[in-house]
Backbone atoms as SQL, in Angstrom:
CREATE TABLE atoms (id INTEGER PRIMARY KEY, chain TEXT, resi INTEGER, resn TEXT, atom TEXT, x REAL, y REAL, z REAL);
INSERT INTO atoms VALUES
  (1, 'A', 1, 'MET', 'N', 1.924, 140.138, 141.550),
  (2, 'A', 1, 'MET', 'CA', 1.346, 140.835, 140.468),
  (3, 'A', 1, 'MET', 'C', 3.113, 139.778, 139.177),
  (4, 'A', 2, 'ILE', 'N', 2.503, 139.632, 138.372),
  (5, 'A', 2, 'ILE', 'CA', 3.478, 139.076, 138.175),
  (6, 'A', 2, 'ILE', 'C', 3.858, 139.769, 136.845),
  (7, 'A', 3, 'LYS', 'N', 5.207, 140.220, 135.968),
  (8, 'A', 3, 'LYS', 'CA', 5.030, 141.192, 134.949),
  (9, 'A', 3, 'LYS', 'C', 6.105, 140.344, 133.771),
  (10, 'A', 4, 'ALA', 'N', 4.984, 140.958, 132.586),
  (11, 'A', 4, 'ALA', 'CA', 4.621, 139.798, 131.631),
  (12, 'A', 4, 'ALA', 'C', 6.003, 140.540, 130.887),
  (13, 'A', 5, 'ILE', 'N', 6.561, 139.191, 129.933),
  (14, 'A', 5, 'ILE', 'CA', 7.969, 139.904, 128.922),
  (15, 'A', 5, 'ILE', 'C', 7.858, 139.302, 127.797),
  (16, 'A', 6, 'SER', 'N', 8.330, 140.323, 127.120),
  (17, 'A', 6, 'SER', 'CA', 8.651, 139.601, 125.942),
  (18, 'A', 6, 'SER', 'C', 7.525, 140.473, 124.531),
  (19, 'A', 7, 'ASP', 'N', 6.753, 139.426, 124.368),
  (20, 'A', 7, 'ASP', 'CA', 5.976, 140.319, 123.445),
  (21, 'A', 7, 'ASP', 'C', 4.146, 139.855, 123.990),
  (22, 'A', 8, 'ARG', 'N', 4.989, 139.426, 125.185),
  (23, 'A', 8, 'ARG', 'CA', 3.489, 138.787, 126.360),
  (24, 'A', 8, 'ARG', 'C', 2.450, 140.043, 126.563),
  (25, 'A', 9, 'VAL', 'N', 0.807, 139.434, 126.995),
  (26, 'A', 9, 'VAL', 'CA', 0.474, 140.544, 127.195),
  (27, 'A', 9, 'VAL', 'C', -0.810, 139.811, 128.723),
  (28, 'A', 10, 'PHE', 'N', -0.687, 140.133, 129.638),
  (29, 'A', 10, 'PHE', 'CA', -1.898, 139.367, 130.992),
  (30, 'A', 10, 'PHE', 'C', -2.855, 140.042, 130.839),
  (31, 'A', 11, 'ILE', 'N', -3.912, 139.892, 130.680),
  (32, 'A', 11, 'ILE', 'CA', -5.424, 140.196, 130.164),
  (33, 'A', 11, 'ILE', 'C', -6.708, 139.594, 131.731),
  (34, 'A', 12, 'ARG', 'N', -6.335, 140.668, 132.053),
  (35, 'A', 12, 'ARG', 'CA', -7.768, 140.035, 133.215),
  (36, 'A', 12, 'ARG', 'C', -9.153, 140.244, 132.295),
  (37, 'A', 13, 'LEU', 'N', -9.832, 138.787, 132.110),
  (38, 'A', 13, 'LEU', 'CA', -11.296, 138.834, 131.753),
  (39, 'A', 13, 'LEU', 'C', -12.055, 139.764, 132.590),
  (40, 'A', 14, 'GLU', 'N', -12.982, 139.389, 131.658),
  (41, 'A', 14, 'GLU', 'CA', -14.296, 140.133, 131.865),
  (42, 'A', 14, 'GLU', 'C', -14.802, 139.386, 132.786),
  (43, 'A', 15, 'PRO', 'N', -15.565, 139.612, 133.985),
  (44, 'A', 15, 'PRO', 'CA', -16.698, 138.615, 134.505),
  (45, 'A', 15, 'PRO', 'C', -17.745, 138.234, 133.639),
  (46, 'A', 16, 'ASP', 'N', -17.577, 136.936, 134.314),
  (47, 'A', 16, 'ASP', 'CA', -19.045, 135.935, 133.424),
  (48, 'A', 16, 'ASP', 'C', -20.057, 136.947, 133.486),
  (49, 'A', 17, 'LYS', 'N', -21.226, 136.839, 132.517),
  (50, 'A', 17, 'LYS', 'CA', -22.500, 137.447, 133.097),
  (51, 'A', 17, 'LYS', 'C', -23.531, 136.761, 133.411),
  (52, 'A', 18, 'GLU', 'N', -24.389, 136.522, 134.128),
  (53, 'A', 18, 'GLU', 'CA', -25.327, 136.088, 134.985),
  (54, 'A', 18, 'GLU', 'C', -26.172, 136.278, 133.933),
  (55, 'A', 19, 'LYS', 'N', -26.896, 137.352, 133.208),
  (56, 'A', 19, 'LYS', 'CA', -28.071, 137.866, 132.340),
  (57, 'A', 19, 'LYS', 'C', -27.711, 138.466, 131.399),
  (58, 'A', 20, 'THR', 'N', -28.103, 137.825, 130.082),
  (59, 'A', 20, 'THR', 'CA', -28.426, 138.646, 128.777),
  (60, 'A', 20, 'THR', 'C', -28.383, 139.753, 128.610),
  (61, 'A', 21, 'SER', 'N', -28.231, 140.822, 127.873),
  (62, 'A', 21, 'SER', 'CA', -29.097, 142.241, 127.683),
  (63, 'A', 21, 'SER', 'C', -30.113, 142.699, 127.390),
  (64, 'A', 22, 'GLY', 'N', -30.787, 141.143, 127.316),
  (65, 'A', 22, 'GLY', 'CA', -32.048, 140.905, 127.338),
  (66, 'A', 22, 'GLY', 'C', -32.979, 140.778, 128.706),
  (67, 'A', 23, 'GLY', 'N', -32.570, 140.253, 129.417),
  (68, 'A', 23, 'GLY', 'CA', -32.605, 140.256, 130.781),
  (69, 'A', 23, 'GLY', 'C', -32.775, 138.519, 131.041),
  (70, 'A', 24, 'ILE', 'N', -32.381, 138.064, 130.303),
  (71, 'A', 24, 'ILE', 'CA', -32.175, 136.077, 130.089),
  (72, 'A', 24, 'ILE', 'C', -31.135, 136.046, 131.179),
  (73, 'A', 25, 'ILE', 'N', -31.833, 135.207, 132.623),
  (74, 'A', 25, 'ILE', 'CA', -31.126, 134.889, 133.214),
  (75, 'A', 25, 'ILE', 'C', -30.428, 133.676, 132.844),
  (76, 'A', 26, 'LEU', 'N', -28.863, 133.302, 133.056),
  (77, 'A', 26, 'LEU', 'CA', -28.280, 133.000, 132.386),
  (78, 'A', 26, 'LEU', 'C', -28.066, 131.441, 132.875),
  (79, 'A', 27, 'ALA', 'N', -27.858, 129.629, 132.993),
  (80, 'A', 27, 'ALA', 'CA', -27.639, 128.472, 133.438),
  (81, 'A', 27, 'ALA', 'C', -26.769, 128.951, 134.599),
  (82, 'A', 28, 'ASP', 'N', -26.471, 128.363, 135.289),
  (83, 'A', 28, 'ASP', 'CA', -25.107, 128.199, 136.004),
  (84, 'A', 28, 'ASP', 'C', -24.143, 127.303, 135.349),
  (85, 'A', 29, 'ASP', 'N', -24.957, 125.616, 134.398),
  (86, 'A', 29, 'ASP', 'CA', -23.726, 125.848, 133.953),
  (87, 'A', 29, 'ASP', 'C', -23.121, 126.197, 132.343),
  (88, 'A', 30, 'TYR', 'N', -23.642, 127.420, 131.699),
  (89, 'A', 30, 'TYR', 'CA', -23.743, 128.104, 131.001),
  (90, 'A', 30, 'TYR', 'C', -22.229, 128.323, 130.909),
  (91, 'A', 31, 'HIS', 'N', -21.443, 128.741, 130.129),
  (92, 'A', 31, 'HIS', 'CA', -20.378, 128.538, 130.228),
  (93, 'A', 31, 'HIS', 'C', -19.967, 129.085, 128.594),
  (94, 'A', 32, 'ARG', 'N', -19.688, 130.562, 128.119),
  (95, 'A', 32, 'ARG', 'CA', -18.921, 130.350, 126.891),
  (96, 'A', 32, 'ARG', 'C', -17.794, 130.913, 127.379),
  (97, 'A', 33, 'SER', 'N', -17.074, 130.817, 125.714),
  (98, 'A', 33, 'SER', 'CA', -15.389, 131.282, 126.534),
  (99, 'A', 33, 'SER', 'C', -14.975, 133.114, 126.582),
  (100, 'A', 34, 'ARG', 'N', -14.636, 133.340, 126.797),
  (101, 'A', 34, 'ARG', 'CA', -14.860, 135.314, 127.118),
  (102, 'A', 34, 'ARG', 'C', -13.448, 135.349, 126.320),
  (103, 'A', 35, 'THR', 'N', -13.559, 136.082, 126.061),
  (104, 'A', 35, 'THR', 'CA', -12.597, 137.145, 125.321),
  (105, 'A', 35, 'THR', 'C', -12.360, 138.379, 125.055),
  (106, 'A', 36, 'VAL', 'N', -13.074, 139.540, 125.995),
  (107, 'A', 36, 'VAL', 'CA', -12.840, 140.379, 126.961),
  (108, 'A', 36, 'VAL', 'C', -12.016, 140.766, 127.939),
  (109, 'A', 37, 'GLY', 'N', -11.364, 141.525, 127.975),
  (110, 'A', 37, 'GLY', 'CA', -10.394, 142.007, 129.472),
  (111, 'A', 37, 'GLY', 'C', -9.556, 143.002, 128.879),
  (112, 'A', 38, 'TRP', 'N', -9.396, 143.283, 130.483),
  (113, 'A', 38, 'TRP', 'CA', -7.978, 144.448, 130.682),
  (114, 'A', 38, 'TRP', 'C', -6.663, 144.131, 130.716),
  (115, 'A', 39, 'VAL', 'N', -6.321, 144.783, 130.034),
  (116, 'A', 39, 'VAL', 'CA', -4.187, 144.571, 130.062),
  (117, 'A', 39, 'VAL', 'C', -3.569, 145.133, 131.484),
  (118, 'A', 40, 'GLU', 'N', -3.446, 143.810, 132.192),
  (119, 'A', 40, 'GLU', 'CA', -3.244, 143.948, 133.488),
  (120, 'A', 40, 'GLU', 'C', -1.468, 144.580, 133.460),
  (121, 'A', 41, 'SER', 'N', -0.717, 143.997, 132.666),
  (122, 'A', 41, 'SER', 'CA', 0.712, 143.526, 132.267),
  (123, 'A', 41, 'SER', 'C', 0.961, 143.867, 130.685),
  (124, 'A', 42, 'VAL', 'N', 2.363, 144.246, 130.048),
  (125, 'A', 42, 'VAL', 'CA', 2.913, 144.078, 129.334),
  (126, 'A', 42, 'VAL', 'C', 4.227, 143.816, 129.129),
  (127, 'A', 43, 'GLY', 'N', 4.460, 143.053, 127.632),
  (128, 'A', 43, 'GLY', 'CA', 5.997, 143.086, 127.859),
  (129, 'A', 43, 'GLY', 'C', 6.743, 144.118, 127.669),
  (130, 'A', 44, 'ASN', 'N', 7.806, 143.839, 127.181),
  (131, 'A', 44, 'ASN', 'CA', 8.903, 145.303, 126.763),
  (132, 'A', 44, 'ASN', 'C', 8.631, 145.187, 124.936),
  (133, 'A', 45, 'ALA', 'N', 7.950, 144.442, 124.388),
  (134, 'A', 45, 'ALA', 'CA', 8.562, 144.276, 123.242),
  (135, 'A', 45, 'ALA', 'C', 6.817, 144.903, 122.439),
  (136, 'A', 46, 'VAL', 'N', 5.704, 145.148, 123.747),
  (137, 'A', 46, 'VAL', 'CA', 4.925, 145.160, 122.619),
  (138, 'A', 46, 'VAL', 'C', 4.273, 146.835, 122.454),
  (139, 'A', 47, 'THR', 'N', 4.209, 147.221, 122.023),
  (140, 'A', 47, 'THR', 'CA', 3.867, 148.805, 121.318),
  (141, 'A', 47, 'THR', 'C', 2.298, 148.944, 120.873),
  (142, 'A', 48, 'SER', 'N', 1.522, 148.222, 120.236),
  (143, 'A', 48, 'SER', 'CA', 0.167, 148.473, 120.760),
  (144, 'A', 48, 'SER', 'C', -0.675, 148.276, 121.325),
  (145, 'A', 49, 'VAL', 'N', -0.685, 147.780, 122.820),
  (146, 'A', 49, 'VAL', 'CA', -1.910, 148.488, 123.829),
  (147, 'A', 49, 'VAL', 'C', -0.684, 148.811, 124.893),
  (148, 'A', 50, 'LYS', 'N', -1.380, 148.985, 125.742),
  (149, 'A', 50, 'LYS', 'CA', -0.871, 149.351, 127.262),
  (150, 'A', 50, 'LYS', 'C', -1.412, 149.438, 128.456),
  (151, 'A', 51, 'GLN', 'N', -0.950, 149.234, 129.733),
  (152, 'A', 51, 'GLN', 'CA', -1.829, 148.434, 130.671),
  (153, 'A', 51, 'GLN', 'C', -3.333, 149.647, 130.660),
  (154, 'A', 52, 'GLY', 'N', -4.137, 148.678, 131.138),
  (155, 'A', 52, 'GLY', 'CA', -5.455, 149.272, 131.414),
  (156, 'A', 52, 'GLY', 'C', -6.491, 149.428, 130.253),
  (157, 'A', 53, 'ASP', 'N', -6.009, 149.056, 128.981),
  (158, 'A', 53, 'ASP', 'CA', -7.034, 149.134, 127.662),
  (159, 'A', 53, 'ASP', 'C', -7.257, 147.945, 127.771),
  (160, 'A', 54, 'LYS', 'N', -8.860, 148.176, 127.519),
  (161, 'A', 54, 'LYS', 'CA', -10.335, 146.679, 127.522),
  (162, 'A', 54, 'LYS', 'C', -9.374, 146.562, 126.112),
  (163, 'A', 55, 'VAL', 'N', -9.621, 145.025, 125.459),
  (164, 'A', 55, 'VAL', 'CA', -9.174, 144.595, 124.400),
  (165, 'A', 55, 'VAL', 'C', -10.092, 143.534, 124.432),
  (166, 'A', 56, 'LEU', 'N', -10.292, 143.014, 123.117),
  (167, 'A', 56, 'LEU', 'CA', -10.771, 141.934, 121.895),
  (168, 'A', 56, 'LEU', 'C', -9.516, 140.911, 121.912),
  (169, 'A', 57, 'PHE', 'N', -9.491, 139.486, 122.362),
  (170, 'A', 57, 'PHE', 'CA', -8.297, 138.684, 121.862),
  (171, 'A', 57, 'PHE', 'C', -9.048, 137.576, 121.339),
  (172, 'A', 58, 'HIS', 'N', -8.144, 136.615, 120.458),
  (173, 'A', 58, 'HIS', 'CA', -8.361, 135.603, 120.058),
  (174, 'A', 58, 'HIS', 'C', -8.664, 134.057, 121.343),
  (175, 'A', 59, 'ILE', 'N', -9.580, 133.721, 121.017),
  (176, 'A', 59, 'ILE', 'CA', -9.281, 132.899, 122.360),
  (177, 'A', 59, 'ILE', 'C', -8.413, 131.182, 122.312),
  (178, 'A', 60, 'PHE', 'N', -8.086, 130.924, 121.231),
  (179, 'A', 60, 'PHE', 'CA', -7.786, 129.606, 121.185),
  (180, 'A', 60, 'PHE', 'C', -6.301, 130.069, 121.354),
  (181, 'A', 61, 'ASP', 'N', -6.200, 131.547, 121.651),
  (182, 'A', 61, 'ASP', 'CA', -4.093, 131.740, 121.646),
  (183, 'A', 61, 'ASP', 'C', -3.436, 131.568, 123.114),
  (184, 'A', 62, 'ASP', 'N', -4.493, 131.689, 123.686),
  (185, 'A', 62, 'ASP', 'CA', -4.420, 132.438, 125.673),
  (186, 'A', 62, 'ASP', 'C', -3.282, 130.919, 125.616),
  (187, 'A', 63, 'LEU', 'N', -2.288, 131.758, 126.851),
  (188, 'A', 63, 'LEU', 'CA', -1.514, 130.001, 127.688),
  (189, 'A', 63, 'LEU', 'C', -2.193, 130.348, 129.055),
  (190, 'A', 64, 'PRO', 'N', -2.057, 128.918, 129.210),
  (191, 'A', 64, 'PRO', 'CA', -1.553, 129.054, 130.593),
  (192, 'A', 64, 'PRO', 'C', -1.192, 129.853, 131.682),
  (193, 'A', 65, 'SER', 'N', -1.839, 129.970, 133.282),
  (194, 'A', 65, 'SER', 'CA', -1.748, 131.759, 133.607),
  (195, 'A', 65, 'SER', 'C', -1.668, 130.641, 135.231),
  (196, 'A', 66, 'CYS', 'N', -1.749, 131.204, 135.601),
  (197, 'A', 66, 'CYS', 'CA', -1.674, 130.871, 137.453),
  (198, 'A', 66, 'CYS', 'C', -2.799, 131.432, 138.197),
  (199, 'A', 67, 'ASP', 'N', -3.929, 131.964, 137.260),
  (200, 'A', 67, 'ASP', 'CA', -4.766, 132.960, 137.176),
  (201, 'A', 67, 'ASP', 'C', -6.147, 132.610, 136.654),
  (202, 'A', 68, 'GLU', 'N', -7.340, 131.963, 137.583),
  (203, 'A', 68, 'GLU', 'CA', -8.803, 131.721, 136.107),
  (204, 'A', 68, 'GLU', 'C', -8.997, 132.810, 135.958),
  (205, 'A', 69, 'ASP', 'N', -9.008, 133.469, 136.288),
  (206, 'A', 69, 'ASP', 'CA', -9.653, 135.068, 135.727),
  (207, 'A', 69, 'ASP', 'C', -8.731, 135.776, 134.707),
  (208, 'A', 70, 'VAL', 'N', -7.230, 135.497, 134.645),
  (209, 'A', 70, 'VAL', 'CA', -6.443, 135.997, 133.734),
  (210, 'A', 70, 'VAL', 'C', -5.795, 135.359, 133.006),
  (211, 'A', 71, 'VAL', 'N', -5.830, 135.208, 131.343),
  (212, 'A', 71, 'VAL', 'CA', -4.889, 134.962, 130.576),
  (213, 'A', 71, 'VAL', 'C', -3.761, 135.288, 130.193),
  (214, 'A', 72, 'VAL', 'N', -2.542, 134.706, 129.197),
  (215, 'A', 72, 'VAL', 'CA', -1.541, 135.271, 128.736),
  (216, 'A', 72, 'VAL', 'C', -1.729, 135.122, 127.149),
  (217, 'A', 73, 'VAL', 'N', -1.164, 135.838, 126.341),
  (218, 'A', 73, 'VAL', 'CA', -1.506, 135.873, 125.279),
  (219, 'A', 73, 'VAL', 'C', 0.335, 136.873, 124.452),
  (220, 'A', 74, 'ARG', 'N', 0.139, 136.647, 123.492),
  (221, 'A', 74, 'ARG', 'CA', 1.051, 136.960, 122.368),
  (222, 'A', 74, 'ARG', 'C', 0.374, 138.935, 121.849),
  (223, 'A', 75, 'GLU', 'N', 0.759, 139.386, 121.956),
  (224, 'A', 75, 'GLU', 'CA', 1.179, 140.668, 121.211),
  (225, 'A', 75, 'GLU', 'C', -0.273, 140.496, 119.940),
  (226, 'A', 76, 'SER', 'N', 0.037, 139.887, 119.242),
  (227, 'A', 76, 'SER', 'CA', -0.649, 139.496, 117.937),
  (228, 'A', 76, 'SER', 'C', -1.638, 138.473, 117.947),
  (229, 'A', 77, 'SER', 'N', -2.277, 138.178, 119.409),
  (230, 'A', 77, 'SER', 'CA', -3.288, 137.412, 119.671),
  (231, 'A', 77, 'SER', 'C', -4.708, 138.527, 119.833),
  (232, 'A', 78, 'ILE', 'N', -4.001, 139.882, 120.097),
  (233, 'A', 78, 'ILE', 'CA', -5.176, 141.068, 120.632),
  (234, 'A', 78, 'ILE', 'C', -5.598, 141.402, 119.046),
  (235, 'A', 79, 'LEU', 'N', -6.542, 141.106, 119.106),
  (236, 'A', 79, 'LEU', 'CA', -7.715, 141.525, 117.599),
  (237, 'A', 79, 'LEU', 'C', -7.788, 143.011, 117.579),
  (238, 'A', 80, 'GLY', 'N', -8.318, 143.641, 118.976),
  (239, 'A', 80, 'GLY', 'CA', -8.487, 145.303, 119.086),
  (240, 'A', 80, 'GLY', 'C', -8.579, 145.653, 120.102),
  (241, 'A', 81, 'VAL', 'N', -8.834, 147.119, 120.277),
  (242, 'A', 81, 'VAL', 'CA', -9.218, 147.913, 121.975),
  (243, 'A', 81, 'VAL', 'C', -10.219, 148.818, 121.466),
  (244, 'A', 82, 'PHE', 'N', -10.523, 148.516, 122.335),
  (245, 'A', 82, 'PHE', 'CA', -11.955, 149.469, 122.781),
  (246, 'A', 82, 'PHE', 'C', -11.273, 150.722, 122.605),
  (247, 'A', 83, 'GLU', 'N', -12.113, 152.132, 122.357),
  (248, 'A', 83, 'GLU', 'CA', -12.065, 153.535, 122.120),
  (249, 'A', 83, 'GLU', 'C', -12.730, 153.765, 123.361),
  (250, 'A', 84, 'ASN', 'N', -11.765, 154.484, 123.986),
  (251, 'A', 84, 'ASN', 'CA', -13.063, 155.441, 125.615),
  (252, 'A', 84, 'ASN', 'C', -13.379, 154.334, 126.742),
  (253, 'A', 85, 'GLU', 'N', -12.918, 153.029, 126.872),
  (254, 'A', 85, 'GLU', 'CA', -13.147, 152.408, 127.824),
  (255, 'A', 85, 'GLU', 'C', -11.520, 151.529, 128.030),
  (256, 'A', 86, 'GLN', 'N', -11.571, 152.019, 129.993),
  (257, 'A', 86, 'GLN', 'CA', -10.262, 152.235, 130.339),
  (258, 'A', 86, 'GLN', 'C', -10.892, 150.858, 131.514),
  (259, 'A', 87, 'THR', 'N', -9.628, 150.870, 132.383),
  (260, 'A', 87, 'THR', 'CA', -9.750, 149.550, 133.837),
  (261, 'A', 87, 'THR', 'C', -10.871, 150.219, 134.420),
  (262, 'A', 88, 'LYS', 'N', -11.882, 149.715, 134.944),
  (263, 'A', 88, 'LYS', 'CA', -13.052, 150.133, 135.589),
  (264, 'A', 88, 'LYS', 'C', -12.832, 150.059, 136.907);
């Protein structure tokens, strides 16, 4: 695992959904941008989130990563932290 530095946050994306909440099965080629995930690592300058938090982040601010299910964002790109939800 890589340790984040400075104001960076590594987020493991929530898995793609295969069905909607109403039970409709989504086509294999349906891919919307994923903007929810769990914090895996935080840099030493990050104060608003911690490892294990479930967060919502701004999709256009993600930086390249070595894993397609992990994104790297700056702390300022995190829009909110879900309450009462920790790493599953």
